C-alpha positions in Angstrom: 8.9 10.7 -37.2 11.3 12.6 -39.8 13.6 13.7 -37.0 14.5 9.4 -36.7 14.3 8.9 -40.7 17.8 7.7 -41.8 19.0 9.6 -44.8 19.9 6.7 -47.5 22.5 8.8 -49.4 24.8 11.5 -47.8 22.8 14.7 -46.5 24.6 16.9 -49.3 23.1 15.2 -52.2 19.8 15.1 -50.8 19.6 18.6 -50.5 21.1 19.1 -54.0 18.5 16.7 -55.5 15.8 18.5 -53.1 16.7 22.0 -54.7 16.9 20.2 -58.3 13.2 18.6 -57.8 11.5 21.3 -55.8 8.8 18.7 -54.4 6.5 21.3 -53.6 3.1 19.3 -53.5 2.1 17.2 -50.8 2.8 14.3 -53.5 6.0 15.1 -54.8 7.4 15.5 -51.4 6.0 12.2 -50.0 7.8 10.8 -53.0 11.0 12.5 -52.3 11.1 11.3 -48.7 10.5 7.8 -49.5 13.1 8.0 -52.2 15.6 9.4 -50.0 14.9 8.5 -46.3 14.2 5.2 -44.4 11.4 6.1 -42.1 11.2 4.3 -38.4 8.8 2.2 -37.3 7.0 2.1 -34.0 9.1 0.0 -31.4 5.9 -2.1 -30.4 4.2 -3.8 -28.1 3.2 -6.8 -26.6 3.7 -10.6 -26.7 2.0 -12.2 -29.2 -0.2 -14.0 -26.7 -1.1 -11.9 -23.4 -4.8 -13.3 -23.2 -5.1 -15.1 -19.8 -1.6 -14.5 -18.5 -1.5 -12.6 -15.4 -0.5 -8.9 -15.1 3.2 -9.8 -13.2 3.9 -12.4 -15.9 2.8 -10.2 -18.5 5.5 -7.2 -17.8 8.4 -10.3 -17.2 7.4 -11.3 -20.9 7.9 -7.6 -22.4 11.3 -7.1 -21.0 12.5 -8.9 -24.3 10.1 -7.3 -26.4 11.4 -4.0 -25.4 14.9 -4.6 -25.4 17.1 -3.3 -28.0 20.7 -3.0 -29.1 22.5 -0.4 -30.9 26.3 -1.1 -30.7 26.3 0.8 -34.5 24.1 3.1 -35.9 23.6 3.7 -39.7 25.6 6.9 -41.3 23.8 10.1 -40.6 21.5 8.7 -38.4 20.3 10.9 -35.5 20.7 7.5 -33.0 23.6 7.5 -30.9 25.6 4.4 -30.5 25.5 2.5 -26.9 27.8 -0.6 -26.0 25.3 -2.7 -24.0 21.5 -3.8 -24.6 19.0 -1.3 -23.3 15.1 -1.2 -22.8 12.9 1.2 -24.5 10.0 2.8 -23.3 7.6 1.6 -26.3 5.3 2.9 -28.9 6.9 6.0 -30.3 9.9 6.0 -28.1 12.2 4.0 -29.8 15.6 4.7 -28.2 17.0 5.0 -24.6 15.1 7.6 -22.6 16.9 9.1 -19.4 14.3 9.5 -16.1 12.1 6.8 -17.6 14.8 4.5 -17.6 15.2 4.5 -13.7 11.6 3.5 -13.5 11.7 0.9 -16.1 14.8 -0.6 -13.9 12.6 -0.9 -10.9 10.9 -3.3 -12.8 13.8 -5.0 -14.0 15.1 -5.8 -10.6 11.8 -7.1 -9.8 11.6 -9.4 -12.4 15.4 -10.8 -11.8 16.5 -8.9 -14.8 19.7 -7.5 -13.2 21.7 -8.1 -16.3 19.6 -5.6 -18.3 19.8 -3.1 -15.2 23.4 -3.4 -15.3 23.9 -3.1 -19.3 21.8 0.2 -18.5 23.6 1.7 -15.8 26.8 0.8 -18.0 25.2 2.7 -20.9 24.5 5.7 -19.2 27.8 5.8 -17.7 29.3 5.8 -21.3 27.2 8.7 -22.1 28.3 11.1 -19.4 31.8 10.2 -20.3 31.1 10.5 -23.9 29.3 13.5 -23.9 29.4 15.0 -20.2 26.1 14.3 -19.2 23.0 12.0 -19.8 20.9 13.5 -22.6 17.2 13.4 -22.9 17.6 10.5 -25.1 20.0 8.8 -27.2 19.2 11.2 -30.2 21.5 13.7 -31.6 18.6 16.2 -31.4 18.6 15.5 -27.4 22.2 16.1 -27.0 21.5 20.0 -25.7 19.4 18.9 -22.6 19.1 16.1 -20.1 16.5 15.0 -17.8 16.0 14.9 -13.8 18.7 13.4 -13.0 18.0 9.8 -11.4 21.5 8.5 -12.6 22.5 7.9 -8.9 19.5 6.3 -8.0 20.0 3.7 -10.8 23.5 3.2 -9.7 21.7 2.5 -6.1 19.9 -0.4 -7.5 22.7 -2.3 -8.6 23.3 -2.9 -4.8 20.3 -2.6 -2.5 22.5 -3.9 0.3 25.3 -1.3 0.0 24.3 1.3 -2.1 27.7 3.2 -1.2 29.7 0.7 -2.9 28.2 1.4 -6.0 28.0 4.9 -5.2 31.9 4.5 -4.9 32.5 2.7 -8.3 30.5 5.0 -10.7 32.1 8.1 -8.6 33.6 9.6 -11.4 30.5 9.5 -13.4 28.3 10.6 -10.6 30.7 14.1 -10.2 31.0 14.3 -13.7 26.9 14.7 -14.2 26.8 17.4 -11.3 29.2 19.4 -13.1 27.3 19.6 -15.8 24.3 20.8 -13.6 26.3 23.0 -11.8 28.4 24.6 -14.5 28.4 28.3 -13.9 27.6 28.4 -10.2 30.9 29.7 -9.0 31.1 33.6 -8.8 27.6 34.0 -9.9 26.2 37.0 -8.6 23.0 36.8 -6.2 19.6 37.1 -8.0 21.4 35.9 -11.5 21.1 32.6 -13.5 23.7 31.0 -15.7 22.2 28.0 -17.6 21.1 25.4 -14.9 21.8 27.6 -12.0 20.4 30.4 -9.8 21.9 32.4 -7.3 19.1 32.9 -4.8 18.8 36.0 -2.9 20.5 34.6 0.0 23.7 33.7 -2.1 22.4 29.5 -2.1 22.7 28.2 -5.2 19.5 26.1 -6.8 19.0 24.7 -10.1 16.1 25.1 -12.8 15.8 23.1 -16.1 17.1 24.7 -19.3 18.6 23.7 -22.7 21.2 24.9 -24.5 19.5 25.9 -27.8 16.5 28.3 -28.6 15.0 27.1 -31.7 11.9 24.7 -32.7 12.4 20.8 -30.8 13.6 18.7 -34.0 11.0 16.1 -32.6 8.2 18.3 -32.2 9.2 21.4 -35.0 5.9 21.8 -36.3 4.2 22.5 -32.8 6.6 24.7 -31.9 6.6 27.0 -34.9 2.8 26.8 -35.0 2.8 28.0 -31.4 5.3 30.5 -31.8 3.8 32.1 -34.7 0.5 32.9 -32.6 1.9 33.7 -29.2 3.2 37.2 -29.7 6.5 36.2 -27.8 9.9 36.6 -28.5 10.4 33.1 -30.6 13.9 32.4 -28.8 12.4 33.1 -25.1 9.6 30.6 -25.9 11.6 27.8 -27.3 14.1 27.9 -24.6 11.1 27.4 -22.2 9.3 24.6 -24.3 12.8 22.9 -24.7 13.1 23.3 -20.8 10.0 21.7 -20.0 10.8 18.9 -22.0 14.3 18.4 -20.1 12.0 18.5 -16.9 10.1 15.5 -18.3 6.9 17.2 -17.7 6.1 18.3 -21.0 3.6 19.8 -20.8 2.0 20.8 -17.6 0.1 24.2 -15.7 3.6 24.0 -13.1 5.6 25.8 -15.8 2.7 28.3 -17.3 2.3 31.7 -16.5 -1.4 31.3 -17.5 -2.4 28.0 -16.2 -4.8 27.2 -18.9 -1.9 28.5 -22.0 1.0 26.8 -23.3 2.0 30.0 -24.7 2.6 31.4 -21.3 5.5 28.6 -20.5 8.3 30.3 -18.4 10.2 27.2 -17.3 13.4 28.6 -17.0 11.8 31.3 -14.3 11.1 28.5 -12.0 13.4 26.6 -9.3 11.4 23.1 -9.3 11.2 21.0 -6.4 11.6 17.8 -7.9 15.0 18.8 -9.6 16.7 20.3 -6.2 15.4 17.2 -4.4 17.1 14.9 -6.9 20.2 17.3 -6.6 20.4 17.1 -3.1 20.3 13.4 -3.5 23.3 13.4 -6.1 25.1 15.6 -3.3 24.2 13.0 -0.6 25.5 10.1 -2.8 28.8 11.7 -4.3 29.5 12.3 -0.5 28.9 8.8 0.3 31.3 7.5 -2.1 34.1 10.1 -1.7 33.7 8.6 2.1 34.2 5.3 1.3 37.1 5.6 -1.3 38.9 7.5 1.3 38.4 11.0 -0.4 37.5 13.1 3.2 38.1 16.5 1.9 35.5 15.6 -1.0 32.9 13.8 1.4 32.8 17.0 3.8 32.5 19.0 0.6 29.5 17.5 -0.7 27.6 17.0 2.5 28.2 20.9 2.9 26.5 21.0 -0.5 23.6 19.2 0.3 23.1 20.9 3.8 23.5 24.1 1.9 20.3 23.1 -0.5 18.4 21.7 2.1 18.4 24.8 4.0 17.5 26.9 0.3 14.7 24.6 -0.1 13.5 24.9 3.2 13.7 28.7 3.1 12.4 29.2 -1.0 10.1 26.1 -1.6 8.6 24.8 1.7 5.1 26.3 2.4 4.7 26.1 6.4 1.3 27.5 6.1 -0.3 25.0 3.8 2.3 22.1 4.8 3.8 21.6 1.0 6.6 22.1 -1.0 5.8 24.3 -4.0 7.9 25.8 -7.2 9.6 29.2 -6.9 9.4 31.8 -9.5 13.2 33.3 -9.2 12.6 36.7 -10.9 9.7 37.3 -8.9 10.9 36.2 -5.5 7.4 34.3 -5.1 6.2 30.7 -4.3 3.8 29.0 -7.2 0.6 28.7 -5.6 -0.4 25.6 -7.4 0.2 21.9 -5.9 1.5 19.1 -8.0 2.8 15.9 -6.7 6.2 17.1 -7.1 5.6 17.9 -3.5 6.5 14.2 -2.7 10.2 14.5 -3.9 11.5 15.8 -0.7 10.4 13.0 1.2 11.9 10.6 -2.0 15.3 12.1 -1.0 14.9 11.8 2.9 15.3 16.0 2.7 12.1 16.5 4.6 11.7 16.5 8.4 9.4 14.5 10.1 7.1 17.0 10.6 7.2 17.9 7.2 6.9 14.9 5.8 3.7 14.6 8.0 2.5 17.8 6.3 3.1 16.6 2.9 1.3 13.0 3.6 -1.9 15.1 4.8 -2.1 17.2 2.1 -1.2 14.4 -0.5 -4.3 12.7 1.2 -6.6 15.4 0.9 -5.8 16.9 -2.5 -4.1 14.6 -4.9 -4.9 11.0 -4.0 -7.7 9.6 -6.2 -9.4 6.3 -6.8 -6.8 5.5 -9.5 -3.9 6.5 -7.4 -2.0 10.5 -6.9 -2.7 12.6 -9.5 -0.4 15.0 -11.3 -1.6 18.4 -10.6 -5.3 19.9 -9.3 -5.9 21.9 -12.4 -7.4 20.0 -15.6 -6.2 22.1 -18.5 -5.8 19.4 -21.5 -2.0 18.9 -20.9 -1.0 15.6 -20.4 1.0 16.6 -16.9 -2.1 18.2 -15.4 -5.3 16.3 -14.2 -6.8 14.2 -14.3 -3.8 12.1 -15.4 -1.6 9.9 -12.9 2.0 8.7 -14.2 3.9 5.6 -12.8 7.3 7.7 -11.7 4.7 9.9 -9.4 3.4 6.7 -8.1 6.8 5.2 -7.0 8.3 8.3 -5.9 5.3 8.9 -3.5 5.2 5.4 -2.2 8.9 5.1 -1.7 9.1 9.0 0.0 6.1 7.9 2.5 7.5 4.6 3.2 11.1 6.5 4.1 9.0 8.3 7.0 7.1 5.2 7.8 3.8 6.8 6.4 2.7 3.2 5.4 -0.9 3.4 5.5 -1.2 6.3 2.7 1.8 4.6 0.9 0.0 1.1 0.5 -3.3 2.8 -0.4 -1.2 4.9 -3.5 0.6 1.2 -4.3 -2.9 -0.3 -4.3 -5.1 2.0 -6.1 -2.3 2.1 -9.0 -2.0 -1.4 -9.0 -5.7 -1.8 -9.6 -5.7 1.1 -12.1 -3.2 -0.8 -14.2 -4.8 -4.0 -13.9 -8.3 -2.9 -15.1 -7.0 -1.4 -18.3 -4.8 -4.6 -18.7 -7.7 -6.6 -18.5 -10.0 -4.4 -20.4 -7.1 -3.8 -23.5 -4.3 -6.2 -23.0 -2.0 -3.3 -22.6 0.1 -1.0 -20.1 0.0 2.4 -21.2 2.4 5.7 -20.5 -0.4 7.0 -18.4 -3.6 6.6 -16.9 -6.8 8.5 -15.7 -6.7 8.2 -12.2 -9.9 10.5 -11.1 -12.4 8.4 -13.8 -10.8 5.0 -13.5 -12.7 3.6 -16.4 -10.7 5.3 -19.2 -7.0 5.6 -20.0 -5.3 8.9 -19.7 -5.1 11.6 -22.5 -4.0 15.0 -23.5 -1.0 16.4 -24.6 1.0 16.8 -28.0 0.6 12.8 -28.9 -1.7 9.9 -29.3 -1.5 7.6 -26.1 1.4 5.2 -26.3 1.6 1.7 -25.0 4.5 -0.5 -24.2 5.4 0.9 -21.6 8.8 0.9 -20.0 7.8 2.8 -16.6 4.5 1.7 -16.3 5.6 -2.0 -16.1 8.7 -1.3 -13.9 6.9 0.6 -11.2 3.7 -1.5 -11.5 5.8 -4.9 -11.1 8.0 -3.1 -8.5 5.0 -2.3 -6.0 3.5 -5.9 -7.0 6.7 -7.4 -5.7 6.9 -4.8 -2.7 3.4 -5.2 -1.8 3.7 -9.3 -2.0 6.9 -9.6 0.0 7.5 -6.4 1.9 7.6 -6.4 5.8 5.3 -3.1 5.9 2.2 -4.4 4.0 0.1 -7.7 3.5 0.0 -9.6 0.3 -1.7 -8.1 -3.1 -4.9 -9.4 -2.9 -5.3 -8.3 0.4 -4.0 -4.7 -0.3 -6.4 -4.4 -3.1 -9.5 -5.5 -0.9 -8.3 -3.0 1.8 -7.5 -0.3 -0.5 -9.1 0.1 -3.6 -12.5 1.3 -4.2 -14.7 -0.3 -6.7 -13.7 -3.7 -5.9 
C-alpha cells in the first residue's frame, strides 16, 4: 500500500524531516507516515444490497461501483492521469490494469456499457501515445514493464461486425505498441536476446517477457528483498525475472521456475512463452488488416509476412507434436519445457493453430486441464496462485473463445458452464465475485500467492457476464439453464 501513498508535502521536505526525527521504532515510524502521507483505501466492492439479486444483474450493478475517473492526480502521487473514466479490478487494485481490462470489457459490452468500453480503449491509446507502450498499470512504478498485449483485441470489441475498421482507426497505436515489443530485433544475432526479443537458432524472432529495471518491485519491495536475501542468486538477475513474471500477468507460476516448487528459481527471461507469441501474432494480423483497409499495401504485406514467420517459428519451437500441445521454450538450453499449462490454448484463441493441432490441444485439455469448476491453470499444486488448483477468468475465456473458433463446441460449452456454476456457487455463498477460484475442490475459493484473495472483481465479472450472454443467446449452445444441467457436475 505504501507505494500508492500520496506525499502531503514535497518529497525533499519529507526526507529532511525523516533524517531529523530518525523514527526507528514501529510506533514512531507509524506516526511519521500518518503525518506526511495519505494512505490509500481499498477500491471496493459490491452494491449495498446484493441479496436475492441474480448474478447477471449483480454484475451490471458493479460496473458503476468499479468506475473511476482520474483526469488529474495529486502532486507527487504514483498514479498516472487518464483522460476518460475506466473500470478498476477491485480490492487492492485501485488503478487501471492492462490485460485485466480486456476481460472486463467483454462484460461491459455484454452489459451494454459500450460507453465505458470505448472510454477505456481511448485511455489505452492515450497511454501508448504518452509512454510508447501500455504500462502494467497506471502507476509510475509500472512504467518499466507492460503486460500481455491485448490492446488489439480491445479495439476489436468496439465494432464486432467490422473489426478491421477499428484496427484502421487505431493503426498508429497498434504499430507503436508493436514497436515497443520488438525493440532491438533488427540485426539481432542468432541465439542472442535484447529486451523482449530473442533471435532463435534459425534466425526467426520470438518474444519473451522482460522489465527494464532490475530492482525490487515497489509494490512488493519487502517480499522481493527477503527472497533475494535467501536465494543465493545474483539479486539483479532475480529481480529482473520477478519483474518479468509480473509483466506476464502470471505472478507467480511454476511456468517460470527452474525448480517447480521454488520461487527463488524463477527464470522468466529465459523462457519463450506461447501466450505472448500468440498475442503478438494476433497483433501482426490486426496491423496487416488495418494497413490493408487504409490502402497501405506494403505495410499490409510486411505484417502478414511477419505473422507467417512467427507462426512457423511457433510451430517449430513451441509445438510438441508427440503430446499434441503447445509448450513454453527455454531458449538458452534450446529445449521445450515439459510442463502443461492453460497457455497451450492461446494459439487457438488467435487462430494460429491448424485444425489438427486444435483438435489435439482440445483432447489434451479435456484429459489434463478440465476440472469440475472449469480449466485449471497448470497441472502442478505449488502454493503459487497461477498453478493448480486455481482457475482464472481470463484463461476460461481464452479456452472457450479458442475452441469455438475451431467449432469444438461441446468442450467450449462444458468449460463455460462449469465456470458459470463455479462463480454462481461462490456468489450464492458469499455475495461476492472474486479474483480466482479453486476449480478442483469447487466448494472453496482460490488461494495462494503474495496477497489475500481480492473481491470486486473486474475480469471475473467481465468473463462471467460474457459467457452467460453467449450461452443464453449464442447460436451454438442452449440457454444457460439447459447448459448448466447438461455440462456441470454437482447440480
